[in-house]
N, C-alpha and C positions, 0 to 999 in steps of 0.2 A: 602344389605352392607351401611351401615351408612356414609352420605358425610359428616351432619356436626352432631356435637355434642353440645351441651352445656349443662353444670353444675353446678348447684348447684348456679347460678348468682343471686345476688341483686341488686337493683340500685334504688338510691332514689336521690329528688331534695329538698334541706334542710333539713326539718324537716320531709318533705312528703317521705314517704315508695312506689312507683310504683311497682317494683320488687322484690320478699322475696324467696331466693331461689328455684328461676325453674329450670329446665331441661327439653332439649328437643332434640329432633332426626331426622335426615330426612331423610330418605333411597332414594336409587338412584330410580326416575321414579315416584316420589309422588307427589301427588297434592294437596296441605296442603290449607287450609283459616284457618286464625288468625281473631279470633272472639272475641268482647268485646263490653262492653259502650265506648263511649265516656272518652276518660283521663284514660281508664283503664290500659295504656302501651304498647299498639301496636306499635303505631311507635317508642316508646325507646328501644323497643324490637328488631325493625329492624336494627334501628341508632347501637346498641350492634352487634349484629351477620356480620353487615357488617363493621365496626371497625370506625365508626364516632364518638360512643363513647364508653370510657371505664368500664366496670363493677364495681360498690365499691367490687364485691368478687365475684370469680366464672371463670370459665374460658368457652374459644369458641374454638372449635378446627375442622378446617375442611380438610378433606381428602386432600391428596398431589396432586400439578397440577390443579385443580379443576378453574373452571371457572364460575363466575356469574357476573350477569345484575342486576341495579338495577334503577329502574322506581323515578327518583328523579325531581318533577314537580318544582324545582325551581334551578335549571341548568341553567346556562347563556348561550345565544346562541347568539352570534359576531355577530355587522351588517357588512358588505358585505359579507357573507354564504350564500348562497342559499341552501335549504330542501335538493335538491341532491346529497350536497358538504358534507353536515352532514349527510346524509342514508350511502354515500361511504366511511364513517370514521369507520362502522359499520366493513369494510372489511381493516382495514389499516395496521394489518401485509401480509396480502396478497401484497396488494403495496408496501410493505418494501421489499418482497422477489422478486416481479418483479422485483424492483429497483437493489435488489443486483444482480439478476442475467444478467439484464442489464450492470450493470457495468463490471462481469464476461467476456463476449462476449467483453468489449472493451480493457479488459486486455488480450484477448488470443492472439491479433493481434503481442503481443512483448514477450510475454512467449515463453519459452523452451520446449522441446519435455515432460517431464517430469510433469512438471506444467500445461501445456495446458491436459494432460489424467486426472490429479487430477477435474481441472477445468469442464472438462467435465462431467465427475463424478457429479460435484457440481450443472452441469446448468440441467443433467437430473433429480435426484431428487427435484429439483425445482419446474423444471418444471412439474412433476409431482405430486409434491404435488399441485401445483394451479389447474391443471385440475379433480383432484379427489376431491375439495373444491369448484368447480365449479367459478372458478376464471375469464373466458371467459362468463359465463352467468350473470355476476353480475348486469349490468342494468335492464333485464328479471328480476330477481331477487327483484330487488328494487321497478319497477313496479308494482309488485303482490302485495306485502304486501304492499306498498304507498297507492296503490289504494282500497286495500281491508281496510283499517281507511282512507280513504277520502279524502287524500292529493292531490291526481291526479286531484281532484276540485278546488285545491286552486292553482295549478301549482308548478312542482317541480324546475321550475328556479328563486320563488321569495325567494326574500331576508328575512328570518329568524327573523332580527330583527320588519318587519312589520308586524308580524303574533298577532293575541291574545293568549291569554293565554291559550285557550282550543286546538288552532292551535298550540303550542308551544310543550303541553303535547302529542299532537298526532304524532309529529316529534320525541319526544323522545320516546313513545312505538314503536314506527315505526325500529328505529334505535336499540333498544334492542330485539327485534325479528328478527331482521335482523341477529342478532350478533350470535342466538341462542345460549346462555350459559350453562353451565350442571344444574345452576341454576339460575331461571328467580324470582324475588324480585319485587312484584308490590305492589302499596300501593295507593288506588283507582282510578285501572285505567279508569272505566267505568265515571268519574268523570263529561269529559267534552267528550264523547264521543255523536255520531247523535243514534238512535234508531237502522239504518243499521251497521251500525260498530261496537256497541256492538254484533249484531250477528254473525258477521265477526268473532270478538275477540274470543266470546264463544265457534264457530266453532276450530278455531286456540288452542286453548289451551286444549280442550278434547284431541286434538291428539296428543297433544306436549308429542313427547316422554322423556323430560327429566322431571327435576322435580322443581317447583316451590313453590313460597309461596307466598300468596296474601290477601292483607286487603280490605276487601270491605263490603259498606253495604247495597249492592243491593244483596237481597240477592238470589231471580229468577237467579239473573248470578251465583252467587254464587254458589247454589245447584247443577247447571249443570255439572260443571268444576271440582272441589274437590271432592276426594275420604278419607279424613281425616282433620279434625277440632283439633285445638288445643285454647281453649279457656281462656281468661284473664280475671280473676275477683278475685279483693280484693289483690291483690299483685299474685294469684298463675295462674300454667298453667296445665292447665288438657287436657290431649291428648281424642280424639274420632274418631272410625274408622268410618265411612260413609260419607253421605252426608250431608248438613244444617237439614235438616226434620228429621233425623235418628238421627244428633247431638240433637235437640230440644227433641225430645222423650228422649234420654239417660239422658240427663241434666234433664229435668223434674222427669222422674223417681227416680233418683240420690239424689236430691234437696225434695223429699217427703219422700224418706230412710230416710234421715238424718233428716230431721224435726221427725220422727215418733221415729227416737232411740233417740234423746234430748230427745222429750218429756218420753218418758219409762226410760230413764236415769235420770231425772229431779226427777221423782217420785220413785225411790229410792232413788235418796238424800235425798228427803223430809221424807220417812219411815226410812233410816239409824238415819237422825238428830233426828227425832222425838224419835225411840228408843232408843241414847244417851242422850237426853235432859232428858228422862222419868227415867232411871238408872244409871246415873254415881253416883250418893250420896246415891245410898244404899248399904251396903257393901255385901249383897248379890248377887246383880247384878253388881258390879261395874267391874268383870272382863270380862264380856259381852261387856258393852257397851264399853272397853275399845278395844275389838278387832273389833267391830261396825267402831270405831274410825279411827282402822288402814287399816279396807278396803276401809273406805270414801278417808282414806290419801291418799291411793295407786291409787285410782280409776283413770283411763284418761279420763277428764272432755269432754265434746263434745261443742261446741261453735254452738251457735243458730247463723244460716244462717242470712248475714244481708243484708238488704233488699234493689237493689239501688235506688236510688233518682231517682223519676221520673219528671221529668219536666213537670212542668203548664206553658203554654202560655198564652195569653189575651192582645188585643192590646184594647188601651182607643181611645174611637170615637169622635171625632171634631162633630162640627155645623154640619150641612148639606149645601152638595153645591147646585150649581145650578142643570139643566138638565147634564149640559153634564160639564163632566172632562174637554176634552180637543177639540177640534177642528182643524186637520189639513189640511193645502190645498195645494195640489202639493208637497206635503215635501218629497227633497230627501235627505238621510242621505250621511254621509263620511266625510274622513278626506280628504288626497289628492285628493281623483277621486271619485267621485258616486259610493256608495255601491248598492241605489235601483233607482229604474223608480218613478216617482213623483206617489205620493201616496196621495189620500184624503180618510184620516179613523176618526172616532172620538168616544170618549169612554164616556158612558151615565154613570150618577151615578148610583149604583148597579150592573154594570155589574161586573162577573170578570174570567177575559180573562187571557187563559195559551197564547204565544208566543214560538211559536216549528217552527225548521227548522234547518238544518244540518249548523255545525261552519264554522264564518267567514261570514255570509251575513248580518250580522249588528243588532242580536238582542241586545247588551248590547248596542250599537251607540243609538240605536231608544229609548230605555229606555231614557241614556242621554240624548241624543237628546229633547224628548218629557220634561224632567227635566229642561230643558234649561241650564244643566251643559256644553254642548259644542252645539257649532251652525249649523243650519243644513245648506247643500252645498246653497239649494235655498226652495224656498216655505214658509210657514207660518203654528206656533201652534198658536192656540187661548187657554188660561188656563183659566178657572172660577176664577171668585174674592174672593172666599172663598176656596179654597184649602187649606188644612195643610195636604203634603204626608208627605209618611216615606219611604225611600228608603235604600234597602239593596243592599248593593256591593256586586258583585261574588266574588273580588278577596281582601283579606285582606293583609294590609300591615306588610310586614315579619320583618320589622326593627322596631318595635313597643315596647319600652321595661317601657313603663306604666303596672301598675299592672291592674288586672280585676276590683280592685276597684275604681282606681285613674282614668281609662276609663268612667266607668259614671259619676264620681266626676265632673269632667273637663270638660262633656256634663251637669252635674245638680247637679250645685254647692251649690244649695237651700239643698239637701239632706242629714240627718241625717247619720252619721254612721253606724246604726241600719236598716234606711230605704235603705241604698247602698245595705246592707248585704242581706236582705231580698229581695229585688228584683234578685238578681243573685241567692239565694237560690232557686227560684220561676222558675229559669229556669233551674236548677238540677246542680250548681255548690257550691261544699263543701269548708268549711272554706279554704283548701291548695289552693281550686282554683284562691280562691278569691284575694290571697295577692300572686298567680303567676305572671310571666309578661307577657305579648298578646305572646310577644313571642317564651315563651317556651309551653306556652298552646298548646295541639294539636289541629286540624283544627275545629273537632268539638266543643270542649269547646270558641277555638276564637270567632265560630259564635253561640254559645249560647250567649255569653259576648255581639254582634251587636246584636243580636234578641233582648235582655236585653236593651239595648238602646232605641231600636224602642218599646220594649210594656212603656214605661213611658211615651210617646210623644204624644200630642191629634193631632190623624190623622184621616183624610176620607179618603186618597187615598194612599194603600201600593202599592210601584213597586217595586218588588224581583227581583235577577237578580240570578238564583240558587240558591237558602239557604236552599235547603236540601243536595247542595255538603259538605260532613261528618260529617253527622247529622247519628245518633245511631237510629237504630229501632223504640224505645221507642219515643224518639224526634221526629221523621218524624209524627209519630201516631198524636201526642200530637200536631204539629202544625198543622196537616191538619184538626185539628176539631178545632182548635183557627181560622185557617182562614174559615170556615165554620161558625160561630156562627159571622164573623166581618159583620157586619153592614152597612161598608160603602164599597167602590167600588176597587178592586185590578187588577193590570195588571202583570203578574207572566211570567218569561221568569222561564223551566225547561226542562231536556232532561229525565225525570221521569212521563210519560202516567200515571204510576200507581198511581203515587200520586196526580194528579191532576182532573183526568178525570171524579170521580163522584162527582165533587163539582163545577166546574165550569161553568159560563153561555155560553161561547162561546169558540173557538181557532183559534186564526191566525199563519197562516203560512207564514213567510216571503220570500219560497221559490219563493210565487206568485208576490213579489215587487222587487223581485232582478234583477241587470242585469246582473250576472253573468249565465254561464250554470249549470245546475243542473244534 
């Protein structure tokens, strides 16, 4: 049974066509992976099916009484509300039913015998609904899912306004899973999850009875939980049955077959054109030439497969610094309260260090403290006199209405139009991307613009906070290659061990320094 039908949908931004006459169907219980390179239109497609964006053409039809849940990482969580309050909101419809039942009980005192009979029947139905849906074990359900995604470690009574970006995403994801909708729509759910929580979510989705649509660039995760792939490429949407590995085999075979058919047709076109050119002027053969021309005109021409623009990253190296990049003594980091015990740590020239640990323990805070963006709670950080740091921040500003070109020009006004375009093109961005506002670009395209800014700077110390979030497979591979080749020092926060484990020299775990129980 089809629970979602998308027919002949097209959509674009200005002259840029994102989706062209695409169709899609979701069957009950299907676990769909939506894949494609950065900027191909995955987020646009999700916004269209969830009603956030109206397509230029085509229609979207959901079956009646469907319940959907969409993980939107930009949802605002208000101050004064605890994590537990937000999670209890997943069951708001049941709390409303309970309130209705209690109101009926109050009215019973003054009701006539006939009214009382009707009320008793209503109360019985409500009571039955609440019991069947596990209303009286809601807190146990909340604890189970919250602990699975690591919220128990943060504390369910903590104010949501005090949470990091990753922790907010965990809260929204936990609420969504508790709602258990008929269709889950998840856009990069593993971006801010730690390894053990990714394992938990993987198991949860494997056993999820209802349908879901998942966008993820974590191919290992994707491979384990989906049974259908929809591939977005060059404005088209193609359905494949199977997991990600099976999709790649089918996709490569299809590409190979298309290329063979294209080359065969090109030879046939060349043969026909040659025959027409040699015979159209001769009276005896002009009829045959016209016949071949008609054959050529009727031929449905195959297009050559457009190759994806593969990004190329390379960081410019500044002069060599002293032996120690920084030396921190009895350093305590935090905001209103300390996040760590006193730390005495040092980073030497040439070290490439990955920082790991569960969310909320201060990985991003540590980077900002070392760079002097925020002050330490106590202790000191001594930086080398000849440091040229390059900082990649985890979260970009959503209200940035500069175009990608403006974003580069504002920081490097001395560059020519050609130089800016060339720099952005190296990062895998097309002419359409270059003139698009940062707020409109996909997460991956946005990250590529910010990496481009970093590549234009002379640096000897790269400080990177989750640079692979939102990047597609090709971009991750190229970025890993650039980090391997960089002769300077790197301090990297990442939740993807498979990205860094074969090139870093050291791994620091913030769980060794935290004041919290892990």
